[in-house]
C-alpha positions in Angstrom: 52.7 75.8 111.8 53.4 78.4 114.5 56.5 76.5 115.8 57.9 76.4 112.2 57.4 80.2 111.8 59.1 80.8 115.1 62.1 78.7 114.1 62.3 80.5 110.7 62.1 83.9 112.5 64.8 82.9 115.0 67.1 81.6 112.2 66.5 84.9 110.3 67.3 87.0 113.3 70.4 84.9 114.1 71.7 85.2 110.5 71.0 88.9 110.4 72.9 89.3 113.7 75.9 87.3 112.3 76.0 89.3 109.1 75.8 92.6 111.1 78.7 91.4 113.3 80.8 90.3 110.3 80.2 93.5 108.2 82.9 95.7 109.8 85.5 93.0 109.3 84.5 92.6 105.7 84.9 96.4 105.2 88.3 96.3 107.0 89.3 93.5 104.6 88.5 95.6 101.6 90.7 98.4 102.9 93.5 95.9 103.6 93.3 94.5 100.1 93.3 98.0 98.7 96.4 98.8 100.7 98.1 95.6 99.5 97.3 96.5 95.9 98.8 100.0 96.4 101.9 98.5 98.0 102.4 96.0 95.2 101.9 98.8 92.6 104.5 101.0 94.3 107.0 98.1 94.4 106.5 97.4 90.7 107.0 101.0 89.9 110.2 101.1 92.0 111.5 97.9 90.2 110.7 99.4 86.8 112.6 102.6 87.6 115.5 100.7 89.0 115.7 98.6 85.8 115.6 101.7 83.7 118.4 103.3 85.7 120.6 100.2 85.5 119.9 99.3 81.9 123.1 98.6 80.0 123.4 99.5 76.4 124.3 96.7 74.1 125.1 97.0 70.4 122.7 94.3 69.3 119.7 95.7 71.3 117.1 97.7 69.4 
């Protein structure tokens, strides 16, 4: 039983270490995704403003 407990303990430590090493990259990914979302939002706003500026009036349009 002791050998099994040592193996479980070693696996737990290994997994904890791997999670601790991956954590900064995961946080960086969140910031990256937030930045991408902001960029897409700004591009959409610029497209909308451009469409408003270049809108042509037509007699049959409401």
